[in-house]
N, C-alpha and C positions, 0 to 999 in steps of 0.2 A: 411577546415572541422575539422582538428585536433585542431586548435586553439580554435574553439568554444567548443569542448569537454573539453579542459583544463580550459577554463574560467568558464564553468558551474560547474566543479568539485571544483574550488576554491571558487565560490560563495555559494555552498551548504554546506560548512563546512567540518571539518576533519572527523567527524563521523556523520552518520545519526542515527535516532532513532532505526531503525531495526538492524543496525550494533551493537549497544550497547546491545540490547536484545539478539542477537545471542551470543555475548561474555559472557554475564552473564549466559546464559543457558549452554554453554560449561563449564564454571567454576563450576557451580553447579553439573553437571554430573561428572566432574573429582573429586570433593570433595566427592560425594557419593561413587564413585568407590573406592577411597582411604580408606574411612571409612570402607567399606564392606570387602576389602581384606587385610588391614593392621592391623585392630584392632583384637587382639587375642580373641578367644572365651574362656570364663571361664566356668569351670565346677563347680557344686555344691560341697561344702566342705564335704568330706567323713571322713577325719581324720585330726588332727593337732598335732603338737609337741611343747613342751615348752622346751626352752633351758636356762640354767644359765651359763654364762661365757663360751659359746660354748660347753657345755656338756648337753646332753639330760637329762632332768628331768623326763619327762613323755610323753606318746603318748596316745591320746584319739581317739577311733573309734566311730564316731557319729552314725553309723548304728546300733551298738549294745549298745552303751553307756558305753563301757568298757574303763577303764583307766589303763594303764600299767605303773607303776612307776618304774624307774630304782633303782636298789638295793642300790646304794650309796646315794640316795635321799629319802629313805623310811621314815626317821624321819622328813624330811623337808616338806612333802606334807600331807595335810589332805583334805578329800573329804566329803562333806555333801550333801545328796540327798534331793531334794525339789520337789515341784510340777513342773513337766515338764522339770526339769533340775538338774544340779549339780553345787554346789559352791565349787571351788577348791582354797585352800590357799597354797601358796608356801612361805616358810620362809627360808631365807638364811642368811649368815653373813652380807649381804648388806642391807637386809630389808625384808618386807613382801608385797606380791602381792596377790590380791584376784581377781579371774575371774569367770564369770558365763557361764556355758555351757548349751545352750538351745538345747536339743536333738531334739525336734520337728521342730524347725526352722533351725537346722543344723548350729549353729553359736556359736561363743565364743566372750565374751566382757570383758575387764578389768574393774572391778567395784571399786576397792580400791587399793591404794598403799601408802606406807609411804616414797616414794622417795623424795618428796619435798612438799612445802606448796601448790603449785598449782596442784599437781598430774596430770601432763600433759598427761601421758599415759592413764588415765581414760577417756580422751576426744577423743581418737582415735576411729574411727568407728569399729563396730563389724566385725569380720572376718567371711564372709559368703560364700566365693567362693575360687577358687584355686589361686586367686591373692591377694596380700596385706600381711600385717603383723601388729602385735602389738608389740611395743618395749618400754621397760622401761629402758632408758639408765643408770640412776644412780644405779638401782638395777641389771643391766645387765641381764634382763629377755627379751626373745624374744618368741613370739608365731607365728609359721609359719604353713601354710598348709603342711600336711605330704608329699605330692607329690613334693613339691618344696623346702623342708627343705634341707639346705646345711649342710652336716656333716663337722665337723672341720677337718683340715688337719691332716694326720697321721704323727707323728714325731717319730723318733727313730733311 
């Protein structure tokens, strides 16, 4: 009797159609569970900070539209108010970066930079939530969400 069972199993193949469907269903369920529990939830952008060479230049609160410029960068920052947003220009010894702050959409986007011919930082996506950043490496400018901004180490 057992010889018949083994010979039938060998003749039917390694996997049957239903076996493969069960394995695929288990893999899909595992992938969905991993995505739900491991992908961090991002919050809307409430505020962001701009850094030059690891020194904070300004902080912008998107709820009120207020921009607080650090004292030592007061001459380096100019703000122009437009329809629905602000255009901020940061000029340092490394170069000039211009970004647009859309108050209604709660986002910030680098729009112009003199860092290189290709202006790579202007192609970075707009900062719209608590994840991500905008970085202009040649000009040493970073735009980070305020809740995730890393302060430079204290030396002394």
